[in-house]
C-alpha positions as CSV (number, residue, x, y, z in Angstrom):
1,M,13.6,-4.2,-26.8
2,L,9.9,-4.6,-26.3
3,D,10.6,-7.0,-23.5
4,I,12.8,-4.5,-21.7
5,L,10.1,-1.8,-22.0
6,N,7.3,-4.0,-21.0
7,D,9.2,-5.3,-18.0
8,A,10.0,-1.8,-16.9
9,S,6.4,-0.8,-17.3
10,D,5.1,-3.8,-15.3
11,R,7.6,-3.3,-12.5
12,M,6.6,0.4,-12.3
13,K,2.9,-0.5,-12.1
14,K,3.8,-2.9,-9.2
15,A,5.6,0.0,-7.4
16,E,2.4,2.1,-7.8
17,E,0.2,-0.7,-6.5
18,A,2.5,-1.3,-3.5
19,L,2.2,2.4,-2.7
20,E,-1.6,2.2,-2.9
21,R,-1.6,-0.8,-0.5
22,E,0.8,1.0,1.9
23,L,-1.3,4.2,1.9
24,G,-4.4,2.2,2.3
25,R,-3.1,1.0,5.7
26,I,-2.8,4.6,6.9
27,R,-5.7,5.4,9.1
28,A,-7.5,8.5,8.0
29,G,-10.1,8.7,10.8
30,V,-12.5,6.6,8.6
31,A,-13.2,2.9,9.0
32,N,-11.6,0.8,6.3
33,A,-11.2,-3.0,6.3
34,S,-7.7,-2.6,5.0
35,L,-6.6,-1.4,8.4
36,L,-6.7,-5.1,9.5
37,E,-4.9,-6.5,6.5
38,R,-1.6,-7.1,8.3
39,L,-3.3,-8.3,11.5
40,E,-2.6,-12.0,12.1
41,V,-4.0,-14.3,14.8
42,E,-2.5,-17.5,16.1
43,Y,-5.0,-20.1,14.9
44,Y,-4.2,-23.8,15.6
45,G,-0.6,-23.0,15.8
46,A,-0.3,-21.0,12.6
47,P,-0.4,-17.2,12.2
48,T,-3.5,-16.6,10.1
49,P,-4.8,-13.2,8.7
50,V,-7.9,-12.0,10.5
51,N,-9.8,-11.6,7.2
52,Q,-9.6,-15.4,6.7
53,L,-11.0,-16.0,10.2
54,A,-13.8,-13.5,10.4
55,S,-16.0,-11.2,8.4
56,I,-15.1,-7.6,8.6
57,N,-17.9,-5.0,8.1
58,V,-18.1,-1.2,8.2
59,P,-21.6,-0.5,9.7
60,E,-20.8,3.2,10.3
61,A,-18.3,5.7,8.9
62,R,-16.0,5.3,11.9
63,M,-16.7,1.8,13.1
64,L,-15.5,-1.7,12.0
65,T,-17.1,-4.9,13.2
66,I,-15.3,-8.2,13.2
67,T,-17.5,-11.3,13.4
68,P,-15.4,-14.5,13.7
69,Y,-16.6,-17.7,11.9
70,D,-15.4,-19.7,14.9
71,K,-16.5,-18.0,18.2
72,S,-13.7,-19.6,20.2
73,I,-11.1,-17.3,18.6
74,L,-12.9,-14.1,19.6
75,S,-10.5,-13.5,22.5
76,D,-7.5,-14.3,20.3
77,I,-8.5,-11.7,17.7
78,E,-9.1,-9.2,20.5
79,R,-5.6,-9.9,21.9
80,A,-4.0,-9.5,18.4
81,I,-5.7,-6.1,18.1
82,Y,-4.4,-5.0,21.5
83,Q,-0.8,-6.1,20.5
84,S,-0.9,-4.5,17.1
85,D,0.2,-1.0,16.2
86,L,-3.4,0.1,15.4
87,G,-3.8,2.1,18.5
88,I,-7.5,1.2,18.8
89,N,-9.2,-0.5,21.7
90,P,-11.6,-3.2,20.7
91,T,-15.0,-3.8,22.4
92,N,-16.0,-7.5,22.7
93,D,-19.6,-8.3,23.2
94,G,-19.2,-12.1,23.1
95,T,-20.2,-12.5,19.5
96,L,-18.3,-9.8,17.7
97,I,-15.7,-7.1,18.2
98,R,-16.3,-3.5,17.5
99,L,-13.5,-1.1,16.6
100,V,-14.4,2.6,16.9
101,I,-11.9,4.7,14.9
102,P,-11.2,7.9,16.7
103,A,-11.1,11.2,14.9
104,L,-7.6,12.4,14.1
105,T,-6.1,15.5,15.7
106,E,-4.7,18.2,13.4
107,D,-1.1,17.3,14.5
108,R,-1.7,13.6,13.8
109,R,-3.1,14.5,10.3
110,K,0.0,16.5,9.5
111,E,2.2,13.7,10.7
112,L,0.4,11.2,8.6
113,A,0.6,13.5,5.6
114,K,4.4,13.6,6.1
115,Q,4.4,9.8,6.2
116,V,2.5,9.7,2.9
117,G,5.2,12.0,1.4
118,K,7.9,9.6,2.6
119,N,6.1,6.6,1.1
120,S,5.5,8.3,-2.2
121,E,9.2,9.3,-2.3
122,N,10.2,5.7,-1.7
123,A,8.0,4.6,-4.6
124,K,9.6,7.2,-6.9
125,V,13.0,5.9,-5.9
126,A,11.9,2.4,-6.8
127,V,10.7,3.7,-10.2
128,R,13.9,5.5,-10.8
129,N,15.8,2.3,-10.0
130,I,13.7,0.4,-12.5
131,R,14.4,3.1,-15.1
132,R,18.2,2.8,-14.5
133,D,17.9,-1.0,-14.8
134,A,16.0,-0.7,-18.1
135,I,18.6,1.8,-19.5
136,D,21.5,-0.4,-18.4
137,A,19.8,-3.3,-20.3
138,L,19.4,-1.2,-23.4
139,K,23.1,-0.1,-23.2
140,K,24.2,-3.8,-22.9
141,A,22.1,-4.6,-26.0
142,E,23.7,-1.8,-27.9
143,K,27.2,-2.9,-26.8
144,S,26.6,-6.5,-27.9
145,G,25.4,-5.2,-31.3
146,D,21.7,-6.2,-30.9
147,I,20.5,-2.6,-31.4
148,S,22.0,0.5,-33.1
149,E,22.9,3.7,-31.3
150,D,19.9,5.4,-32.7
151,E,17.6,2.6,-31.5
152,L,19.3,3.0,-28.1
153,H,18.4,6.7,-27.9
154,V,14.8,6.1,-29.1
155,N,14.2,3.4,-26.5
156,E,15.9,5.5,-23.8
157,K,13.3,8.2,-24.5
158,K,10.5,5.6,-24.3
159,V,11.8,4.4,-20.9
160,Q,11.8,8.0,-19.7
161,E,8.2,8.5,-20.9
162,I,7.1,5.4,-19.0
163,T,9.0,6.7,-16.0
164,D,7.3,10.2,-16.2
165,K,3.9,8.6,-16.5
166,S,4.5,6.4,-13.5
167,T,5.9,9.3,-11.4
168,K,2.7,11.4,-12.2
169,R,0.5,8.5,-11.1
170,I,2.5,8.2,-7.9
171,D,2.1,12.0,-7.3
172,K,-1.7,11.7,-7.9
173,I,-2.0,8.7,-5.5
174,A,-0.1,10.6,-2.8
175,A,-2.0,13.8,-3.4
176,D,-5.4,12.0,-3.1
177,K,-4.3,10.4,0.2
178,E,-3.0,13.7,1.6
179,E,-6.3,15.3,0.7
180,E,-8.2,12.5,2.4
181,L,-6.1,13.0,5.6
182,L,-6.2,16.7,5.8
183,E,-10.0,17.1,5.2
184,K,-11.9,17.5,8.4
């Protein structure tokens, strides 16, 4: 039984971490190196993440600088930024690329807050699916005679407690990101 509960708890933590990563990619009008996490550049024929090809710094609140280790790929990084969904125009000075993060409009902030809500709801759906899987496993164990009916009910309550804690953490993660987006 402990395996089922631990597995459910671990999977729910992974859903929370996935939500945090996803929300970290949402641009809040502030420079954050995680904006470039998914950005890949063609390097010697293989798609390579930018953070492996260059150092990414945040010299100001709304600016990122990308300094490639190999200067020959500067134009490739710039092209990858143009082709990405970042919506930011890079400035190339021959040694590094500057990305100035524009301030968000009120409408864009509200739109991003809705996106945060959708992402958090998807995470909650994942948590509920994990809960269902755990309860199904407990019921199978009860049917096969591994646990009694009383143990089934006790463990179902434990699964529900784990689910409630995870849902609260997801709500907190989403609320923090919405607050970050909506503050001016």
